[in-house]
ZAMARGU-4260 file (C-alpha; in steps of 0.2 Angstrom, whole numbers, plus 5000, padded with zeros to 4 digits):
<rodrens>
0) 5263/4578/5599 | 5279/4589/5597 | 5279/4599/5581 | 5296/4591/5576 | 5289/4574/5578
5) 5275/4578/5566 | 5287/4586/5554 | 5297/4569/5554 | 5281/4559/5552 | 5275/4569/5537
10) 5293/4570/5529 | 5293/4551/5529 | 5276/4550/5522 | 5281/4562/5508 | 5297/4553/5504
15) 5289/4536/5503 | 5274/4541/5492 | 5280/4555/5481 | 5286/4544/5466 | 5276/4528/5468
20) 5258/4528/5461 | 5249/4530/5477 | 5247/4549/5479 | 5258/4559/5491 | 5246/4573/5493
25) 5232/4560/5497 | 5243/4552/5510 | 5248/4568/5518 | 5230/4574/5519 | 5225/4557/5527
30) 5240/4558/5539 | 5235/4576/5544 | 5218/4570/5548 | 5224/4554/5557 | 5236/4565/5568
35) 5222/4577/5572 | 5231/4592/5564 | 5224/4608/5557 | 5225/4606/5538 | 5227/4625/5535
40) 5241/4626/5547 | 5251/4612/5538 | 5246/4616/5520 | 5262/4626/5515 | 5273/4613/5524
45) 5265/4598/5515 | 5269/4607/5498 | 5286/4614/5502 | 5294/4597/5508 | 5290/4589/5492
50) 5305/4599/5485 | 5315/4588/5497 | 5309/4573/5487 | 5312/4581/5471 | 5330/4585/5476
55) 5332/4566/5478 | 5329/4564/5459 | 5342/4578/5455 | 5355/4568/5466 | 5351/4551/5459
60) 5350/4556/5441 | 5363/4570/5441 | 5373/4561/5428 | 5358/4562/5416 | 5355/4580/5420
65) 5373/4585/5417 | 5374/4575/5401 | 5358/4584/5395 | 5365/4601/5400 | 5381/4598/5391
70) 5372/4591/5376 | 5361/4606/5375 | 5376/4618/5376 | 5384/4608/5362 | 5368/4607/5351
75) 5365/4589/5352 | 5348/4584/5345 | 5345/4570/5358 | 5348/4582/5373 | 5336/4595/5365
80) 5323/4582/5363 | 5324/4577/5381 | 5322/4596/5386 | 5307/4598/5373 | 5298/4583/5380
85) 5299/4588/5398 | 5294/4606/5394 | 5279/4600/5383 | 5273/4588/5397 | 5275/4602/5410
90) 5265/4616/5401 | 5247/4609/5403 | 5249/4607/5422 | 5256/4625/5423 | 5242/4632/5413
95) 5228/4623/5422 | 5236/4626/5439 | 5237/4644/5436 | 5219/4646/5429 | 5210/4635/5442
100) 5221/4637/5457 | 5207/4642/5469 | 5196/4627/5464 | 5211/4615/5466 | 5215/4622/5484
105) 5196/4620/5488 | 5198/4601/5485 | 5213/4601/5497 | 5202/4605/5512 | 5191/4589/5510
110) 5200/4573/5515 | 5185/4563/5509 | 5190/4566/5491 | 5206/4556/5494 | 5199/4539/5497
115) 5187/4540/5482 | 5200/4545/5470 | 5212/4532/5477 | 5199/4519/5473 | 5195/4525/5456
120) 5214/4526/5452 | 5217/4508/5458 | 5204/4502/5446 | 5212/4513/5432 | 5229/4506/5435
125) 5223/4488/5434 | 5214/4491/5418 | 5228/4500/5410 | 5240/4486/5416 | 5229/4474/5407
130) 5226/4483/5391 | 5242/4493/5388 | 5253/4485/5374 | 5272/4483/5377 | 5280/4500/5376
135) 5290/4505/5361 | 5298/4522/5366 | 5313/4518/5376 | 5322/4534/5383 | 5315/4550/5387
140) 5323/4559/5372 | 5315/4546/5360 | 5297/4549/5366 | 5287/4558/5352 | 5281/4576/5356
145) 5263/4571/5354 | 5265/4557/5367 | 5274/4570/5379 | 5259/4581/5377 | 5247/4567/5381
150) 5257/4563/5397 | 5256/4581/5402 | 5237/4581/5400 | 5237/4566/5411 | 5247/4574/5424
155) 5233/4588/5425 | 5221/4575/5432 | 5233/4573/5447 | 5228/4590/5453 | 5213/4581/5461
160) 5219/4575/5478 | 5222/4556/5479 | 5224/4553/5460 | 5243/4553/5462 | 5254/4563/5450
165) 5266/4548/5447 | 5251/4537/5444 | 5243/4549/5431 | 5260/4552/5422 | 5266/4534/5422
170) 5250/4526/5417 | 5247/4539/5404 | 5264/4535/5397 | 5261/4516/5397 | 5244/4519/5388
175) 5253/4529/5375 | 5266/4516/5371 | 5281/4521/5382 | 5292/4507/5390 | 5289/4504/5408
180) 5306/4510/5415 | 5306/4525/5403 | 5288/4529/5409 | 5293/4530/5427 | 5309/4540/5424
185) 5300/4552/5413 | 5288/4554/5428 | 5303/4558/5439 | 5310/4571/5427 | 5293/4579/5424
190) 5291/4581/5443 | 5306/4593/5444 | 5299/4608/5435 | 5281/4604/5441 | 5285/4603/5460
195) 5297/4617/5459 | 5283/4628/5452 | 5271/4622/5465 | 5283/4625/5479 | 5288/4642/5473
200) 5270/4647/5472 | 5266/4640/5490 | 5281/4649/5497 | 5277/4666/5490 | 5259/4664/5497
205) 5264/4659/5514 | 5282/4667/5516 | 5276/4679/5530 | 5268/4665/5540 | 5284/4654/5538
210) 5296/4668/5543 | 5285/4671/5558 | 5284/4653/5563 | 5265/4654/5564 | 5258/4641/5575
215) 5275/4633/5577 | 5276/4628/5558 | 5291/4639/5553 | 5307/4637/5542 | 5315/4626/5555
220) 5300/4614/5555 | 5300/4614/5536 | 5319/4611/5535 | 5316/4595/5546 | 5302/4588/5534
225) 5313/4593/5519 | 5328/4583/5524 | 5318/4568/5530 | 5308/4567/5514 | 5325/4569/5504
230) 5333/4554/5513 | 5318/4543/5512 | 5315/4547/5494 | 5332/4542/5488 | 5330/4525/5496
235) 5312/4523/5489 | 5316/4528/5471 | 5330/4516/5470 | 5319/4502/5476 | 5305/4507/5465
240) 5315/4507/5449 | 5322/4490/5452 | 5304/4484/5457 | 5295/4490/5441 | 5309/4483/5430
245) 5303/4466/5435 | 5285/4467/5441 | 5269/4476/5436 | 5261/4491/5445 | 5246/4480/5451
250) 5253/4479/5469 | 5251/4498/5470 | 5234/4497/5464 | 5229/4484/5477 | 5237/4494/5490
255) 5227/4510/5484 | 5211/4500/5484 | 5213/4493/5502 | 5219/4510/5509 | 5205/4519/5500
260) 5191/4508/5506 | 5198/4509/5524 | 5200/4528/5524 | 5183/4530/5516 | 5175/4520/5530
265) 5184/4529/5543 | 5180/4546/5537 | 5162/4542/5535 | 5161/4536/5553 | 5168/4552/5559
270) 5154/4562/5550
</rodrens>
């Protein structure tokens, strides 16, 4: 299969799955296995194109980011609380990622981890949906600092492939009393520093291979995946926000359960 076609396919997978609670990393790992690709060859690509999806958040919520920036410059308390909450939630993943990066990268090489965590995550979503009380905190700036830290700790669990960063943060926020739409948007905003950090680290590690276009996966290929993930993510995020405003997260849990069981059976048969 031509490299450019693979880049488009993986870009679509990333754009669709980055912000809904189904695990973009897990889907990219499964897609890599289904397409018969070498995981090591596409590792940097799969991480860097996530920045395309993140750019979609910046574009869709540019008014919010601009208002926060202007508010910070003018010393508005609400804007400072917004920044505080995002930074507090970001720090646990930054610290854990730095300390245990080798162990995390080791998990990325085993696709069998993905269906197991997808199944466990599906059950967790269904349980939290049933037990979580109606959210009280409305608006990212209104989330208490302690709750932000709790969401940040929940995000650390998503370093295990298949857990889903968005699932961990959204469900963590719901469990801690954050209103549904605010929980989703907090997850979106938290993704910006988190994925910029991960992408920067991956780029620094693989910059020589990317510049050389090793095995056909160079900057041009990454650019295609980046653009595709950006465009697809814009469409998906808009639809996702509208959906969760009226419905529960249960459909995503059932999807995870079906895909997880199917992937588990397929991977076990290959062994």
